[in-house]
C-alpha positions as CSV (number, residue, x, y, z in Angstrom):
1,X,-10.3,23.7,-12.1
2,X,-14.3,24.1,-12.9
3,X,-17.7,24.2,-11.6
4,X,-20.6,22.9,-12.5
5,X,-23.0,25.9,-11.9
6,X,-22.1,29.3,-13.9
7,X,-23.1,31.3,-11.0
8,X,-19.7,30.3,-9.3
9,X,-16.8,32.4,-9.9
10,X,-13.5,29.9,-9.4
11,X,-9.6,29.9,-10.8
12,X,-9.0,27.9,-14.1
13,X,-5.7,26.3,-12.4
14,X,-3.7,26.4,-9.8
15,X,-0.2,25.6,-9.0
16,X,0.5,23.6,-6.3
17,X,4.1,24.5,-4.4
18,X,7.2,21.9,-4.3
19,X,6.7,20.4,-0.9
20,X,3.5,20.9,-0.1
21,X,0.4,18.2,-0.5
22,X,-2.7,20.7,-0.6
23,X,-3.5,24.0,-1.6
24,X,-6.7,25.9,-0.6
25,X,-8.8,27.7,-3.6
26,X,-11.3,30.8,-2.8
27,X,-14.0,30.9,-4.5
28,X,-17.6,33.4,-5.0
29,X,-21.0,32.6,-5.4
30,X,-22.7,34.8,-7.2
31,X,-26.1,36.5,-6.3
32,X,-27.8,34.5,-9.4
33,X,-27.3,31.2,-7.6
34,X,-30.3,29.5,-6.2
35,X,-29.6,28.4,-2.2
36,X,-31.8,25.4,-2.9
37,X,-29.3,23.7,-5.3
38,X,-26.4,21.8,-4.9
39,X,-23.0,22.7,-6.6
40,X,-19.9,20.9,-7.7
41,X,-16.6,21.4,-7.9
42,X,-14.1,19.8,-10.2
43,X,-10.1,19.5,-10.1
44,X,-8.0,17.9,-12.9
45,X,-4.5,16.7,-13.2
46,X,-3.3,15.0,-16.3
47,X,-5.9,12.0,-16.5
48,X,-7.0,12.2,-12.7
49,X,-9.8,14.1,-12.0
50,X,-11.6,14.8,-8.5
51,X,-15.2,16.1,-7.6
52,X,-16.5,18.2,-4.4
53,X,-20.1,19.2,-3.5
54,X,-21.4,21.8,-1.7
55,X,-24.6,24.1,-0.6
56,X,-25.0,27.5,0.5
57,X,-25.6,28.1,4.1
58,X,-28.5,30.0,5.0
59,X,-27.8,33.0,7.4
60,X,-29.5,33.0,10.7
61,X,-31.0,36.6,11.8
62,X,-33.2,37.0,14.6
63,X,-33.4,35.2,17.4
64,X,-33.0,31.4,18.6
65,X,-34.7,29.6,21.3
66,X,-34.6,26.3,22.8
67,X,-35.6,23.9,25.6
68,X,-33.0,23.1,28.3
69,X,-34.9,20.1,29.2
70,X,-36.9,18.3,26.5
71,X,-39.1,15.7,28.4
72,X,-40.6,15.2,31.8
73,X,-42.3,12.3,33.8
74,X,-45.3,13.0,36.5
75,X,-48.2,11.6,37.9
76,X,-51.8,13.2,36.9
77,X,-52.2,16.1,39.5
78,X,-48.7,17.0,39.5
79,X,-46.7,19.7,38.4
80,X,-43.2,19.1,36.1
81,X,-39.8,20.7,37.4
82,X,-39.0,23.7,35.0
83,X,-38.1,22.8,31.1
84,X,-36.0,26.1,31.2
85,X,-37.0,28.3,27.8
86,X,-33.3,29.8,26.6
87,X,-34.0,32.5,24.0
88,X,-30.7,34.2,22.3
89,X,-30.1,37.4,20.1
90,X,-28.0,36.5,16.8
91,X,-25.7,39.0,16.0
92,X,-27.2,41.7,18.5
93,X,-30.8,41.6,17.4
94,X,-33.0,43.0,19.7
95,X,-36.6,42.9,19.8
96,X,-40.1,41.6,22.0
97,X,-41.1,38.3,21.3
98,X,-44.0,36.8,22.7
99,X,-44.3,33.0,24.0
100,X,-47.3,30.8,24.0
101,X,-47.6,27.0,24.6
102,X,-49.5,24.9,22.1
103,X,-50.6,20.7,22.0
104,X,-51.2,19.7,25.7
105,X,-54.1,18.0,26.7
106,X,-57.1,18.7,28.8
107,X,-56.2,19.2,31.9
108,X,-52.6,20.3,31.7
109,X,-51.6,23.9,31.4
110,X,-48.6,25.9,30.8
111,X,-47.1,27.6,33.4
112,X,-44.4,30.6,31.8
113,X,-42.1,32.8,34.0
114,X,-43.1,35.4,31.7
115,X,-45.0,35.2,28.8
116,X,-43.4,38.1,27.1
117,X,-39.6,38.8,26.9
118,X,-37.6,41.8,25.4
119,X,-34.2,41.1,23.9
120,X,-31.7,43.9,24.2
121,X,-28.8,41.9,22.1
122,X,-28.6,39.7,24.9
123,X,-30.2,36.6,25.6
124,X,-32.8,35.5,28.1
125,X,-34.1,32.6,30.4
126,X,-37.4,31.9,31.5
127,X,-38.4,29.2,33.7
128,X,-41.8,26.8,31.8
129,X,-43.6,24.0,33.6
130,X,-46.3,22.7,33.1
131,X,-49.0,22.2,35.7
132,X,-51.4,18.6,35.5
133,X,-55.0,17.8,37.1
134,X,-55.9,14.2,38.2
135,X,-57.8,13.8,35.1
136,X,-55.4,13.7,32.7
137,X,-54.9,10.8,30.9
138,X,-52.2,8.6,31.3
139,X,-49.7,9.0,28.0
140,X,-47.0,11.2,26.1
141,X,-47.8,14.4,24.8
142,X,-45.8,16.4,22.5
143,X,-46.1,20.0,23.0
144,X,-44.7,23.0,20.9
145,X,-43.5,26.8,22.2
146,X,-44.2,29.6,19.8
147,X,-42.4,32.7,19.8
148,X,-42.5,36.0,17.3
149,X,-41.9,39.2,17.3
150,X,-44.4,39.6,14.3
151,X,-41.4,39.1,11.6
152,X,-39.3,36.0,13.1
153,X,-40.9,33.3,14.7
154,X,-39.4,30.0,16.5
155,X,-40.6,26.8,17.6
156,X,-39.2,24.7,20.4
157,X,-40.8,20.9,21.0
158,X,-41.2,19.2,24.3
159,X,-42.5,16.1,25.7
160,X,-44.9,15.3,28.9
161,X,-45.5,12.1,29.7
162,X,-48.3,11.8,32.4
163,X,-48.7,8.2,34.6
164,X,-51.5,7.1,36.7
165,X,-49.9,7.4,40.6
166,X,-49.9,10.2,43.6
167,X,-49.5,13.4,42.9
168,X,-47.6,16.1,45.3
169,X,-49.2,19.9,46.2
170,X,-48.4,22.1,48.4
171,X,-50.1,25.5,48.9
172,X,-48.5,28.0,49.6
173,X,-45.3,27.1,48.2
174,X,-43.3,29.8,51.0
175,X,-43.8,31.3,54.6
176,X,-42.8,34.8,55.4
177,X,-43.2,35.9,58.8
178,X,-42.9,39.6,60.1
179,X,-40.9,41.3,62.0
180,X,-40.0,39.3,65.8
181,X,-38.1,39.8,68.9
182,X,-35.0,37.6,69.5
183,X,-36.0,35.1,71.6
184,X,-39.6,35.0,71.3
185,X,-42.4,32.8,69.1
186,X,-44.2,34.1,66.5
187,X,-47.8,33.1,65.4
188,X,-48.0,29.4,63.6
189,X,-48.2,29.4,59.9
190,X,-50.0,26.9,58.0
191,X,-48.9,24.8,55.2
192,X,-51.5,22.7,53.0
193,X,-50.0,19.2,51.9
194,X,-52.4,17.6,48.9
195,X,-52.1,14.1,47.1
196,X,-53.7,15.2,43.8
197,X,-53.0,12.0,42.2
198,X,-54.8,8.7,41.9
199,X,-53.0,6.5,44.4
200,X,-51.5,6.6,47.9
201,X,-48.3,8.6,48.5
202,X,-45.9,8.0,51.2
203,X,-45.0,11.3,52.4
204,X,-42.2,12.8,55.2
205,X,-42.5,16.0,56.7
206,X,-39.2,17.4,58.5
207,X,-37.1,21.0,58.9
208,X,-34.1,22.0,56.8
209,X,-31.1,19.6,58.1
210,X,-31.1,16.1,58.4
211,X,-28.5,16.0,61.3
212,X,-29.2,19.4,63.1
213,X,-32.4,21.2,62.3
214,X,-32.8,25.0,61.9
215,X,-32.9,26.7,65.4
216,X,-35.1,29.4,64.2
217,X,-37.9,27.1,63.3
218,X,-40.3,24.8,64.9
219,X,-42.9,22.8,62.7
220,X,-45.7,20.1,63.6
221,X,-47.9,17.9,61.3
222,X,-50.8,15.7,61.0
223,X,-49.6,14.2,58.1
224,X,-47.9,10.8,59.4
225,X,-46.5,8.4,56.9
226,X,-48.8,8.4,53.7
227,X,-51.4,10.1,52.4
228,X,-54.1,9.0,50.4
229,X,-55.3,10.0,47.0
230,X,-57.3,12.8,47.0
231,X,-56.7,13.7,50.9
232,X,-54.9,16.4,52.6
233,X,-53.1,17.4,55.5
234,X,-51.7,20.5,57.5
235,X,-48.1,21.3,58.1
236,X,-47.7,24.3,61.0
237,X,-44.9,26.3,60.8
238,X,-43.9,29.0,64.2
239,X,-40.6,31.3,64.2
240,X,-38.7,31.7,66.7
241,X,-35.2,34.1,66.1
242,X,-32.1,33.4,68.2
243,X,-29.8,35.9,66.0
244,X,-31.1,39.4,64.2
245,X,-32.2,40.6,61.3
246,X,-33.5,38.5,57.8
247,X,-33.6,34.8,58.5
248,X,-34.2,31.7,55.9
249,X,-35.0,28.2,56.3
250,X,-37.0,25.2,54.7
251,X,-39.4,22.8,55.2
252,X,-38.8,19.6,53.0
253,X,-41.6,17.7,52.3
254,X,-40.4,13.7,50.6
255,X,-42.9,12.2,48.5
256,X,-42.5,8.8,46.7
257,X,-43.9,9.7,43.4
258,X,-41.7,8.4,40.6
259,X,-39.2,7.3,42.7
260,X,-38.1,9.8,45.9
261,X,-39.1,13.3,45.4
262,X,-38.6,16.3,47.2
263,X,-40.6,19.7,47.2
264,X,-39.3,22.6,49.4
265,X,-41.4,25.4,51.7
266,X,-39.2,28.1,51.8
267,X,-39.4,30.1,55.2
268,X,-38.0,33.7,55.9
269,X,-38.3,36.0,58.6
270,X,-37.1,38.8,60.2
271,X,-36.0,39.4,63.8
272,X,-34.9,42.4,66.2
273,X,-33.7,42.5,69.9
274,X,-31.3,41.7,72.3
275,X,-28.7,39.3,71.6
276,X,-25.1,38.4,73.5
277,X,-22.7,35.8,72.4
278,X,-19.6,34.8,74.6
279,X,-16.3,34.0,72.8
280,X,-16.2,30.8,74.6
281,X,-17.9,28.4,76.4
282,X,-15.3,27.1,78.8
283,X,-11.9,28.0,80.3
284,X,-9.4,25.4,80.7
285,X,-6.2,26.0,82.9
286,X,-4.3,23.2,81.5
287,X,-0.7,24.5,82.3
288,X,1.1,23.0,85.7
289,X,0.0,25.4,88.5
290,X,1.1,24.9,92.1
291,X,-1.0,25.6,95.0
292,X,-0.1,29.2,96.0
293,X,0.9,30.2,92.6
294,X,-1.6,32.2,90.4
295,X,-1.9,31.4,86.4
296,X,-2.3,34.0,83.7
297,X,-5.1,35.6,82.4
298,X,-7.6,33.9,80.5
299,X,-10.2,36.3,78.6
300,X,-13.9,35.8,77.5
301,X,-15.3,38.5,75.0
302,X,-18.9,39.3,75.6
303,X,-20.1,40.8,72.4
304,X,-23.3,42.5,71.7
305,X,-25.2,41.1,68.5
306,X,-28.2,42.2,68.8
307,X,-30.0,45.5,67.3
308,X,-30.5,47.4,71.0
309,X,-28.0,48.0,73.9
310,X,-27.5,45.2,77.1
311,X,-27.0,45.8,80.2
312,X,-25.3,43.9,82.6
313,X,-26.4,43.4,86.4
314,X,-24.0,41.2,87.8
315,X,-20.5,39.1,86.9
316,X,-19.6,36.6,89.2
317,X,-17.8,33.5,89.8
318,X,-19.7,30.3,91.6
319,X,-19.4,26.8,92.0
320,X,-17.4,24.3,94.4
321,X,-14.0,25.9,94.0
322,X,-15.2,29.2,93.5
323,X,-12.5,31.0,95.5
324,X,-9.8,29.2,93.3
325,X,-10.6,31.4,90.2
326,X,-10.2,34.9,90.4
327,X,-11.8,38.2,88.5
328,X,-8.2,39.8,86.7
329,X,-7.4,43.4,86.3
330,X,-8.1,44.1,82.7
331,X,-11.8,43.1,82.9
332,X,-13.6,45.4,80.7
333,X,-17.1,44.5,81.5
334,X,-18.5,45.9,84.5
335,X,-22.1,45.9,86.4
336,X,-24.2,48.6,85.5
337,X,-22.5,49.1,82.0
338,X,-23.9,49.1,79.0
339,X,-22.7,47.6,75.9
340,X,-23.5,48.8,73.0
341,X,-24.6,47.0,69.4
342,X,-21.8,45.6,67.6
343,X,-19.6,46.1,70.3
344,X,-18.1,43.7,72.9
345,X,-16.4,43.5,76.0
346,X,-13.4,41.2,77.9
347,X,-13.4,39.3,81.0
348,X,-10.6,37.8,82.1
349,X,-9.8,35.3,85.1
350,X,-7.0,33.8,86.5
351,X,-6.5,30.2,88.5
352,X,-5.1,31.0,91.9
353,X,-5.4,27.4,94.2
354,X,-6.0,26.7,97.4
355,X,-5.4,23.1,97.2
356,X,-4.1,20.1,95.0
357,X,-6.2,18.1,92.3
358,X,-8.9,19.0,89.6
359,X,-11.0,22.2,90.6
360,X,-14.1,23.8,89.0
361,X,-16.3,27.0,88.9
362,X,-18.4,28.9,86.8
363,X,-18.0,32.5,85.5
364,X,-22.0,34.0,85.4
365,X,-23.1,37.0,83.6
366,X,-25.9,38.2,84.5
367,X,-27.9,40.8,81.8
368,X,-30.8,42.1,80.3
369,X,-31.1,39.6,77.3
370,X,-33.5,36.4,77.0
371,X,-31.5,32.9,78.8
372,X,-29.7,35.3,81.7
373,X,-27.3,34.6,83.0
374,X,-25.2,33.5,80.5
375,X,-22.3,30.7,81.8
376,X,-18.6,29.9,81.5
377,X,-17.3,26.7,82.7
378,X,-13.6,27.2,84.5
379,X,-11.6,24.2,85.1
380,X,-8.2,23.8,86.3
381,X,-6.1,21.5,87.9
382,X,-3.3,22.1,90.6
383,X,-0.3,20.1,91.8
384,X,1.2,20.3,95.4
385,X,3.7,22.6,96.9
386,X,7.3,21.9,95.5
387,X,10.5,22.9,94.7
388,X,13.0,23.3,92.1
389,X,16.9,23.4,92.2
390,X,19.6,24.3,89.7
391,X,22.7,26.4,88.6
392,X,22.0,30.3,89.5
393,X,20.7,32.6,87.1
394,X,24.2,34.4,85.4
395,X,26.4,31.1,86.9
396,X,28.3,28.4,84.7
397,X,26.8,24.9,85.6
398,X,31.0,23.6,84.2
399,X,34.0,24.7,85.2
400,X,37.5,23.8,84.6
401,X,40.3,23.3,86.9
402,X,44.3,21.6,87.1
403,X,44.3,19.5,89.5
404,X,44.8,20.6,92.6
405,X,42.8,23.5,92.4
406,X,39.2,24.2,93.6
407,X,36.1,24.9,91.6
408,X,33.0,26.8,92.8
409,X,29.4,27.0,91.8
410,X,26.0,28.7,92.5
411,X,22.6,26.9,93.2
412,X,19.9,28.6,93.2
413,X,16.9,26.1,95.4
414,X,13.7,28.0,94.8
415,X,9.9,27.3,95.8
416,X,7.3,25.9,93.6
417,X,3.5,27.7,94.8
418,X,3.6,28.3,98.6
419,X,6.2,25.9,99.6
420,X,8.0,27.0,102.9
421,X,9.7,23.8,104.5
422,X,13.7,23.0,104.5
423,X,15.8,21.6,102.2
424,X,19.4,19.6,102.6
425,X,21.8,19.4,100.2
426,X,24.7,17.2,99.9
427,X,27.1,16.5,97.2
428,X,28.0,12.8,96.6
429,X,30.2,11.1,94.1
430,X,33.2,13.4,94.0
431,X,35.8,12.3,91.6
432,X,39.0,10.3,93.2
433,X,41.0,12.6,95.5
434,X,38.6,15.3,95.7
435,X,36.2,16.5,97.7
436,X,33.1,18.1,97.2
437,X,30.9,20.1,99.8
438,X,27.8,22.2,99.9
439,X,27.3,25.8,102.5
440,X,25.1,25.7,103.2
441,X,24.2,22.6,103.8
442,X,20.4,23.2,104.3
443,X,18.3,26.2,103.4
444,X,14.8,26.9,104.5
445,X,12.0,28.3,101.7
446,X,9.5,30.7,101.9
447,X,7.3,30.2,99.1
448,X,8.4,33.4,97.4
449,X,11.8,33.6,96.2
450,X,15.0,31.3,95.6
451,X,18.1,31.3,97.7
452,X,21.4,30.4,96.4
453,X,24.1,27.7,98.2
454,X,27.4,27.5,97.3
455,X,29.1,24.1,95.9
456,X,32.8,24.2,96.3
457,X,35.0,20.9,94.7
458,X,38.3,20.3,95.9
459,X,40.9,18.6,93.8
460,X,44.2,17.1,95.0
461,X,47.5,18.2,93.0
462,X,49.4,14.8,91.3
463,X,53.1,14.5,92.2
464,X,56.2,12.2,91.6
465,X,58.5,10.4,94.4
466,X,62.2,11.6,94.6
467,X,65.4,9.6,95.2
468,X,66.3,8.6,98.9
469,X,68.1,10.5,101.1
470,X,70.7,9.0,103.5
471,X,70.2,9.3,107.3
472,X,72.7,8.9,110.3
473,X,72.8,5.1,111.1
474,X,71.4,4.5,114.7
475,X,73.1,1.4,116.4
476,X,71.2,-0.6,118.7
477,X,72.3,-1.5,122.2
478,X,72.5,-5.1,121.8
479,X,75.4,-4.5,119.1
480,X,77.6,-3.1,121.6
481,X,77.2,-6.2,124.2
482,X,77.7,-8.5,121.3
483,X,81.1,-6.8,120.3
484,X,82.2,-6.8,123.8
485,X,81.3,-10.6,124.1
486,X,83.6,-11.2,121.0
487,X,86.6,-9.3,121.9
488,X,86.3,-10.9,125.3
489,X,86.3,-14.8,123.9
490,X,89.3,-14.0,121.4
491,X,91.2,-12.8,124.1
492,X,89.9,-15.9,126.4
493,X,90.9,-18.2,123.3
494,X,94.7,-16.6,122.5
495,X,95.6,-17.2,126.6
496,X,94.4,-20.7,126.4
497,X,96.4,-21.4,123.6
498,X,99.4,-19.7,125.2
499,X,99.6,-22.1,128.1
500,X,98.8,-25.3,126.7
501,X,101.7,-27.1,125.4
502,X,103.6,-27.1,122.4
503,X,101.8,-28.3,120.0
504,X,98.9,-29.3,121.8
505,X,95.9,-27.1,121.6
506,X,93.3,-27.1,124.7
507,X,90.1,-28.3,123.9
508,X,87.3,-29.4,126.4
509,X,87.4,-33.3,127.3
510,X,84.5,-33.0,130.2
511,X,82.8,-30.9,132.7
512,X,85.8,-28.8,134.2
513,X,88.5,-30.1,131.8
514,X,90.1,-28.2,128.9
515,X,92.2,-29.9,126.6
516,X,95.0,-28.4,124.1
517,X,93.1,-27.7,120.7
518,X,94.7,-26.4,117.6
519,X,94.2,-22.8,116.5
520,X,92.1,-23.3,113.6
521,X,88.9,-24.1,115.8
522,X,89.7,-20.8,117.3
523,X,89.7,-19.0,114.3
524,X,86.5,-20.8,113.2
525,X,84.9,-19.9,117.0
526,X,86.0,-16.1,116.2
527,X,84.9,-16.0,112.7
528,X,80.8,-17.4,114.0
529,X,80.7,-14.9,116.8
530,X,81.6,-11.6,114.3
531,X,78.8,-12.8,111.8
532,X,76.6,-13.0,114.6
533,X,77.9,-9.5,115.5
534,X,77.9,-8.6,111.7
535,X,74.0,-9.9,111.9
536,X,72.9,-8.0,115.1
537,X,74.3,-4.8,113.4
538,X,71.9,-4.8,110.5
539,X,69.4,-2.0,110.5
540,X,71.8,0.6,112.4
541,X,71.9,2.8,109.9
542,X,70.0,3.3,106.0
543,X,67.6,5.8,104.1
544,X,64.1,6.6,103.6
545,X,62.7,7.1,99.8
546,X,59.0,10.0,99.8
547,X,55.9,8.5,98.8
548,X,54.3,9.8,95.3
549,X,50.4,11.0,94.7
550,X,48.7,10.0,91.8
551,X,46.1,13.4,92.3
552,X,42.5,13.8,90.9
553,X,42.7,12.2,87.2
554,X,42.0,14.2,84.3
555,X,38.7,13.9,82.8
556,X,35.0,15.4,82.5
557,X,32.9,14.5,86.0
558,X,29.2,15.1,86.3
559,X,28.8,16.0,89.6
560,X,25.1,15.4,91.4
561,X,23.7,17.8,94.0
562,X,20.9,16.5,95.9
563,X,17.7,18.3,97.6
564,X,15.7,16.7,100.3
565,X,12.4,18.2,102.2
566,X,10.5,15.0,103.3
567,X,9.3,13.0,101.0
568,X,10.3,15.5,98.0
569,X,13.6,15.0,96.4
570,X,15.3,16.6,93.4
571,X,18.9,16.8,91.7
572,X,20.8,19.3,89.9
573,X,24.0,17.9,88.0
574,X,27.0,20.0,87.2
575,X,30.0,19.6,85.3
576,X,33.7,19.6,86.7
577,X,36.7,19.2,84.2
578,X,39.9,18.2,85.5
579,X,42.9,19.2,83.1
């Protein structure tokens, strides 16, 4: 390896380790080297030679300087936005720097925030704007900012572009109002808006806050929608503080200069006095309330946000349904009391409707604060008196029994609000072979507390039919007569047969005449009479079987207990489990 300048020392050879493709080679530039020269470094491997070129970097000392924004375009008579001049200390360099602008046209002047800046090892920033008059010709101007501490000098270059058109000037750029009492209006102050350019300027003036203007300041102006070249208009601002302490705002002046342009007039004022703030502007009792009931209390907190104590002279509820809203226990604010600066007190309100429907009123707080009395809107909705029913607290809603057993439930019937009517109770729909009864079957509520009734469900046991048992025979009277007739006829037939000639049985030939008949006819006649006798005697004796009972079938049954009072009807469901 070799170099082109003997003042540079470099190793004559190096070894690149196996597996590596490069190697860093340190070299040293001696004091005899001329910094303005370019040097070369040569590396040779066999017949191949590579060359690199370099120069010696000049070490920067002292401080640096530059413009954050290097160019602005304005109309003659207009002031540029801020170029922002930045100075930096190199390696903790400390000094005092003098600043100066050069190269601006006649009618243009450089406005430096500080013309002298002291660096103490850190950087610094100062403003730089250029003010032009309407006499500055249109054109592009390059200007220079010089900075020197007597030993080191630096320069920064910027551009100013001037065009013909309107130019906006506002005097003064800010307004400051002295101490003002809250709720009172100050003396007005005036801002002058001038078109210092050479053409008509479109213009609009407004308080800061396009949607909600600042409530602490008010402005009027005679500027209209445009301002001719060389003309001025006045903007009048007044201060009416709504809060204490330091208050700030702004007047926005919008003009059409090389496109939309806005300049703000800063406003600042200080206020003192009595000031009251409420935690809410309305209370809505939107939970279900029945006539005769009283709702939980809702609070309104009153804060003294002013600079002097506040005295209460009245806390009342007024309006259409004022009697339905009540100042409740726990209210801390009181008439004749004083509320210290920074402190708050609470007003509790309850809703006790005397009629159903929507009810409304107003809570009025009278005091010695501007705008007294302060008001809170009160509203609520009430339902007519009613009743409710369900298992009494601590009692079961489900009971399990074996068929043949009874289940007992306790139902609580409770008034809602001022309900004081009679409620009739019933228990329809009992399971098969079961009965359900309610005792008592009606209750009269007094509007103060629940009444309990007892519901009893009685089931029937299941049974199987037993074998029949014999019982003593009972012979009807007609059987005796038939039997006697049978005996008499057989005796008569036997007598006839004895009297007839041998071999000639008797038979009936005509009325009153008998002829002998054979023995077989007599036997047949006896047999018929015997059959009649036996038929007549059927049912004279036997037995009877006992009937079986299916009982209440097993299962889960929902027992509904109904309660009615006039046009009101409610129910509750009980569960009966039959094993």
